[in-house]
A tleap script that builds the chain and sets N, CA, C and O, in Angstrom:
source leaprc.protein.ff14SB
mol = sequence {
  NMET ALA ASP ASN GLN ALA VAL TYR THR SER
  LYS VAL ARG ILE VAL ARG GLU ARG GLY PRO
  ILE ARG GLN ALA TYR LEU PRO ALA GLU SER
  GLN PRO VAL VAL PHE GLY THR HIE GLY PRO
  VAL ARG GLU HIE TYR GLY THR ALA VAL GLY
  GLN TYR PRO ASP HIE ALA THR THR LEU ASP
  TYR VAL VAL ALA ALA ALA ALA CGLY
}
set mol.1.N position { 0.817 -1.148 -0.061 }
set mol.1.CA position { -0.013 -0.012 -0.004 }
set mol.1.C position { 0.857 1.230 0.032 }
set mol.1.O position { 1.803 1.309 0.816 }
set mol.2.N position { 0.545 2.193 -0.807 }
set mol.2.CA position { 1.242 3.472 -0.883 }
set mol.2.C position { 1.162 4.206 0.497 }
set mol.2.O position { 0.139 4.059 1.165 }
set mol.3.N position { 2.104 4.926 0.926 }
set mol.3.CA position { 2.182 5.664 2.216 }
set mol.3.C position { 1.013 6.737 2.265 }
set mol.3.O position { 0.563 7.097 3.352 }
set mol.4.N position { 0.581 7.188 1.192 }
set mol.4.CA position { -0.411 8.249 1.227 }
set mol.4.C position { -1.858 7.828 1.004 }
set mol.4.O position { -2.747 8.655 0.802 }
set mol.5.N position { -2.064 6.500 1.049 }
set mol.5.CA position { -3.342 5.965 0.846 }
set mol.5.C position { -4.092 5.833 2.177 }
set mol.5.O position { -3.543 5.370 3.177 }
set mol.6.N position { -5.355 6.250 2.157 }
set mol.6.CA position { -6.161 6.228 3.376 }
set mol.6.C position { -6.495 4.717 3.689 }
set mol.6.O position { -6.857 3.968 2.782 }
set mol.7.N position { -6.376 4.321 4.891 }
set mol.7.CA position { -6.731 3.025 5.348 }
set mol.7.C position { -8.216 2.904 5.712 }
set mol.7.O position { -8.831 1.845 5.589 }
set mol.8.N position { -8.762 4.040 6.167 }
set mol.8.CA position { -10.183 4.032 6.563 }
set mol.8.C position { -10.837 5.422 6.348 }
set mol.8.O position { -10.209 6.425 6.686 }
set mol.9.N position { -11.972 5.513 5.844 }
set mol.9.CA position { -12.751 6.747 5.813 }
set mol.9.C position { -14.043 6.555 6.513 }
set mol.9.O position { -14.872 5.719 6.156 }
set mol.10.N position { -14.196 7.390 7.565 }
set mol.10.CA position { -15.413 7.260 8.429 }
set mol.10.C position { -16.606 8.018 7.698 }
set mol.10.O position { -16.495 9.155 7.240 }
set mol.11.N position { -17.667 7.306 7.652 }
set mol.11.CA position { -18.896 7.889 7.025 }
set mol.11.C position { -19.789 8.243 8.134 }
set mol.11.O position { -20.386 7.358 8.746 }
set mol.12.N position { -19.926 9.588 8.452 }
set mol.12.CA position { -20.651 10.059 9.606 }
set mol.12.C position { -21.617 11.181 8.969 }
set mol.12.O position { -21.290 11.946 8.061 }
set mol.13.N position { -22.807 11.138 9.583 }
set mol.13.CA position { -23.819 12.135 9.171 }
set mol.13.C position { -24.267 12.871 10.478 }
set mol.13.O position { -24.536 12.221 11.488 }
set mol.14.N position { -24.343 14.240 10.445 }
set mol.14.CA position { -24.697 15.003 11.582 }
set mol.14.C position { -26.059 15.772 11.151 }
set mol.14.O position { -26.197 16.364 10.080 }
set mol.15.N position { -26.945 15.674 12.067 }
set mol.15.CA position { -28.286 16.409 11.878 }
set mol.15.C position { -28.607 17.271 13.060 }
set mol.15.O position { -28.754 16.793 14.185 }
set mol.16.N position { -28.723 18.641 12.771 }
set mol.16.CA position { -28.986 19.553 13.860 }
set mol.16.C position { -30.569 19.532 14.131 }
set mol.16.O position { -31.376 19.783 13.237 }
set mol.17.N position { -30.896 19.245 15.300 }
set mol.17.CA position { -32.224 19.158 15.721 }
set mol.17.C position { -32.771 20.680 16.034 }
set mol.17.O position { -33.708 21.187 15.417 }
set mol.18.N position { -32.146 21.231 16.935 }
set mol.18.CA position { -32.543 22.674 17.320 }
set mol.18.C position { -31.373 23.143 18.247 }
set mol.18.O position { -30.765 22.365 18.982 }
set mol.19.N position { -31.124 24.412 18.156 }
set mol.19.CA position { -30.190 24.990 19.038 }
set mol.19.C position { -28.863 24.209 19.013 }
set mol.19.O position { -28.362 23.916 17.927 }
set mol.20.N position { -28.275 23.863 20.180 }
set mol.20.CA position { -27.047 23.050 20.228 }
set mol.20.C position { -27.257 21.568 20.072 }
set mol.20.O position { -26.278 20.822 20.050 }
set mol.21.N position { -28.494 21.095 19.962 }
set mol.21.CA position { -28.720 19.682 19.952 }
set mol.21.C position { -28.494 19.067 18.534 }
set mol.21.O position { -29.146 19.441 17.559 }
set mol.22.N position { -27.567 18.137 18.478 }
set mol.22.CA position { -27.302 17.530 17.188 }
set mol.22.C position { -27.257 15.931 17.340 }
set mol.22.O position { -26.867 15.398 18.379 }
set mol.23.N position { -27.660 15.263 16.293 }
set mol.23.CA position { -27.627 13.819 16.263 }
set mol.23.C position { -26.476 13.456 15.269 }
set mol.23.O position { -26.409 13.938 14.139 }
set mol.24.N position { -25.561 12.550 15.793 }
set mol.24.CA position { -24.528 12.003 14.902 }
set mol.24.C position { -24.823 10.517 14.559 }
set mol.24.O position { -24.975 9.674 15.443 }
set mol.25.N position { -24.893 10.250 13.299 }
set mol.25.CA position { -25.102 8.859 12.840 }
set mol.25.C position { -23.738 8.325 12.523 }
set mol.25.O position { -23.111 8.782 11.567 }
set mol.26.N position { -23.234 7.339 13.316 }
set mol.26.CA position { -21.940 6.787 13.290 }
set mol.26.C position { -21.893 5.354 12.768 }
set mol.26.O position { -22.834 4.595 12.998 }
set mol.27.N position { -20.849 4.971 12.088 }
set mol.27.CA position { -20.731 3.592 11.663 }
set mol.27.C position { -20.815 2.595 12.877 }
set mol.27.O position { -20.251 2.864 13.937 }
set mol.28.N position { -21.482 1.519 12.710 }
set mol.28.CA position { -21.573 0.380 13.679 }
set mol.28.C position { -22.473 0.701 14.834 }
set mol.28.O position { -22.564 -0.088 15.775 }
set mol.29.N position { -23.178 1.890 14.799 }
set mol.29.CA position { -24.146 2.277 15.905 }
set mol.29.C position { -25.522 2.204 15.308 }
set mol.29.O position { -25.774 2.763 14.241 }
set mol.30.N position { -26.450 1.493 16.013 }
set mol.30.CA position { -27.785 1.356 15.522 }
set mol.30.C position { -28.617 2.644 15.834 }
set mol.30.O position { -29.598 2.949 15.156 }
set mol.31.N position { -28.177 3.382 16.891 }
set mol.31.CA position { -28.859 4.572 17.280 }
set mol.31.C position { -27.998 5.811 17.102 }
set mol.31.O position { -26.785 5.685 17.267 }
set mol.32.N position { -28.508 7.001 16.779 }
set mol.32.CA position { -27.628 8.072 16.729 }
set mol.32.C position { -27.099 8.494 18.091 }
set mol.32.O position { -27.692 8.152 19.115 }
set mol.33.N position { -25.983 9.239 18.122 }
set mol.33.CA position { -25.397 9.679 19.373 }
set mol.33.C position { -25.876 11.204 19.402 }
set mol.33.O position { -25.781 11.936 18.416 }
set mol.34.N position { -26.375 11.589 20.572 }
set mol.34.CA position { -26.874 12.981 20.712 }
set mol.34.C position { -25.781 13.818 21.324 }
set mol.34.O position { -25.202 13.416 22.333 }
set mol.35.N position { -25.466 14.998 20.740 }
set mol.35.CA position { -24.578 15.971 21.253 }
set mol.35.C position { -25.303 17.134 21.630 }
set mol.35.O position { -26.362 17.407 21.066 }
set mol.36.N position { -24.801 17.887 22.587 }
set mol.36.CA position { -25.364 19.156 23.035 }
set mol.36.C position { -24.404 19.917 23.836 }
set mol.36.O position { -23.205 19.953 23.557 }
set mol.37.N position { -24.973 20.574 24.913 }
set mol.37.CA position { -24.123 21.317 25.781 }
set mol.37.C position { -24.547 21.059 27.140 }
set mol.37.O position { -25.608 20.475 27.359 }
set mol.38.N position { -23.694 21.505 28.176 }
set mol.38.CA position { -24.025 21.418 29.561 }
set mol.38.C position { -23.101 22.279 30.304 }
set mol.38.O position { -22.050 22.664 29.791 }
set mol.39.N position { -23.477 22.615 31.571 }
set mol.39.CA position { -22.596 23.385 32.479 }
set mol.39.C position { -21.958 24.664 31.898 }
set mol.39.O position { -22.611 25.510 31.288 }
set mol.40.N position { -20.671 24.738 32.126 }
set mol.40.CA position { -20.000 25.913 31.578 }
set mol.40.C position { -19.984 26.096 30.060 }
set mol.40.O position { -19.823 27.222 29.591 }
set mol.41.N position { -20.139 25.066 29.307 }
set mol.41.CA position { -20.208 25.165 27.879 }
set mol.41.C position { -21.574 25.793 27.533 }
set mol.41.O position { -21.638 26.738 26.747 }
set mol.42.N position { -22.655 25.270 28.116 }
set mol.42.CA position { -23.954 25.924 27.974 }
set mol.42.C position { -23.955 27.369 28.292 }
set mol.42.O position { -24.517 28.155 27.529 }
set mol.43.N position { -23.352 27.776 29.386 }
set mol.43.CA position { -23.314 29.129 29.806 }
set mol.43.C position { -22.482 29.968 28.835 }
set mol.43.O position { -22.839 31.119 28.583 }
set mol.44.N position { -21.403 29.447 28.287 }
set mol.44.CA position { -20.544 30.145 27.259 }
set mol.44.C position { -21.463 30.458 26.042 }
set mol.44.O position { -21.413 31.564 25.505 }
set mol.45.N position { -22.229 29.566 25.647 }
set mol.45.CA position { -23.101 29.791 24.453 }
set mol.45.C position { -24.405 30.586 24.767 }
set mol.45.O position { -25.199 30.901 23.881 }
set mol.46.N position { -24.573 30.884 26.057 }
set mol.46.CA position { -25.733 31.752 26.381 }
set mol.46.C position { -27.113 31.136 26.341 }
set mol.46.O position { -28.105 31.832 26.124 }
set mol.47.N position { -27.182 29.748 26.563 }
set mol.47.CA position { -28.481 29.169 26.641 }
set mol.47.C position { -28.763 28.988 28.158 }
set mol.47.O position { -27.843 28.800 28.954 }
set mol.48.N position { -29.986 29.046 28.507 }
set mol.48.CA position { -30.485 29.035 29.869 }
set mol.48.C position { -30.577 27.587 30.332 }
set mol.48.O position { -30.737 26.667 29.530 }
set mol.49.N position { -30.470 27.404 31.666 }
set mol.49.CA position { -30.629 26.075 32.201 }
set mol.49.C position { -32.084 25.632 31.855 }
set mol.49.O position { -33.013 26.423 32.019 }
set mol.50.N position { -32.289 24.367 31.376 }
set mol.50.CA position { -33.563 23.863 31.030 }
set mol.50.C position { -34.057 24.246 29.634 }
set mol.50.O position { -35.060 23.718 29.155 }
set mol.51.N position { -33.314 25.203 28.965 }
set mol.51.CA position { -33.807 25.586 27.620 }
set mol.51.C position { -33.642 24.412 26.633 }
set mol.51.O position { -34.487 24.217 25.759 }
set mol.52.N position { -32.569 23.642 26.770 }
set mol.52.CA position { -32.336 22.397 25.959 }
set mol.52.C position { -31.847 21.385 26.914 }
set mol.52.O position { -31.200 21.745 27.898 }
set mol.53.N position { -32.118 20.117 26.688 }
set mol.53.CA position { -31.704 19.048 27.559 }
set mol.53.C position { -30.161 18.988 27.530 }
set mol.53.O position { -29.558 19.184 26.474 }
set mol.54.N position { -29.517 18.716 28.697 }
set mol.54.CA position { -28.046 18.558 28.751 }
set mol.54.C position { -27.611 17.314 28.074 }
set mol.54.O position { -28.183 16.248 28.302 }
set mol.55.N position { -26.640 17.410 27.268 }
set mol.55.CA position { -25.935 16.320 26.591 }
set mol.55.C position { -24.526 16.533 26.606 }
set mol.55.O position { -24.086 17.672 26.758 }
set mol.56.N position { -23.689 15.437 26.446 }
set mol.56.CA position { -22.335 15.643 26.294 }
set mol.56.C position { -21.952 16.468 25.015 }
set mol.56.O position { -22.618 16.346 23.987 }
set mol.57.N position { -20.908 17.280 25.087 }
set mol.57.CA position { -20.508 18.053 23.958 }
set mol.57.C position { -19.552 17.208 23.049 }
set mol.57.O position { -19.032 16.166 23.446 }
set mol.58.N position { -19.368 17.708 21.863 }
set mol.58.CA position { -18.384 17.044 20.980 }
set mol.58.C position { -17.012 16.974 21.587 }
set mol.58.O position { -16.259 16.020 21.387 }
set mol.59.N position { -16.691 18.062 22.373 }
set mol.59.CA position { -15.345 18.090 22.981 }
set mol.59.C position { -15.281 16.975 24.078 }
set mol.59.O position { -14.219 16.382 24.273 }
set mol.60.N position { -16.331 16.705 24.745 }
set mol.60.CA position { -16.397 15.558 25.658 }
set mol.60.C position { -15.947 14.239 24.964 }
set mol.60.O position { -15.142 13.466 25.484 }
set mol.61.N position { -16.498 14.053 23.812 }
set mol.61.CA position { -16.273 12.809 23.025 }
set mol.61.C position { -14.888 12.767 22.519 }
set mol.61.O position { -14.295 11.689 22.504 }
set mol.62.N position { -14.286 13.916 22.078 }
set mol.62.CA position { -12.947 13.943 21.582 }
set mol.62.C position { -11.985 13.588 22.752 }
set mol.62.O position { -11.029 12.832 22.581 }
set mol.63.N position { -12.279 14.168 23.953 }
set mol.63.CA position { -11.335 13.898 25.070 }
set mol.63.C position { -11.471 12.438 25.472 }
set mol.63.O position { -10.464 11.810 25.799 }
set mol.64.N position { -12.720 11.849 25.462 }
set mol.64.CA position { -12.855 10.421 25.762 }
set mol.64.C position { -12.161 9.543 24.768 }
set mol.64.O position { -11.544 8.545 25.140 }
set mol.65.N position { -12.254 9.911 23.448 }
set mol.65.CA position { -11.552 9.123 22.443 }
set mol.65.C position { -10.056 9.180 22.511 }
set mol.65.O position { -9.374 8.191 22.240 }
set mol.66.N position { -9.520 10.372 22.884 }
set mol.66.CA position { -8.121 10.529 23.043 }
set mol.66.C position { -7.639 9.794 24.270 }
set mol.66.O position { -6.520 9.281 24.247 }
set mol.67.N position { -8.403 9.709 25.332 }
set mol.67.CA position { -7.953 9.101 26.560 }
set mol.67.C position { -8.047 7.548 26.495 }
set mol.67.O position { -7.407 6.836 27.268 }
set mol.68.N position { -8.873 7.061 25.539 }
set mol.68.CA position { -9.053 5.618 25.411 }
set mol.68.C position { -7.882 4.906 24.783 }
set mol.68.O position { -7.916 3.686 24.622 }
savepdb mol mol.pdb
quit
């Protein structure tokens, strides 16, 4: 295999529901993963407590993936 050839290309689809709430359709998962905001991140984006349901952020998933 050539050094510059991709070994894997992830096929992901993101659907914005409303506000910060997004659904990520990921390979090998039968249900979408829901992303949103919570705590200090929610406050940074200026949404009120209870305005949207709390969900893990995309940053939370990146940190979890890097730690794994």
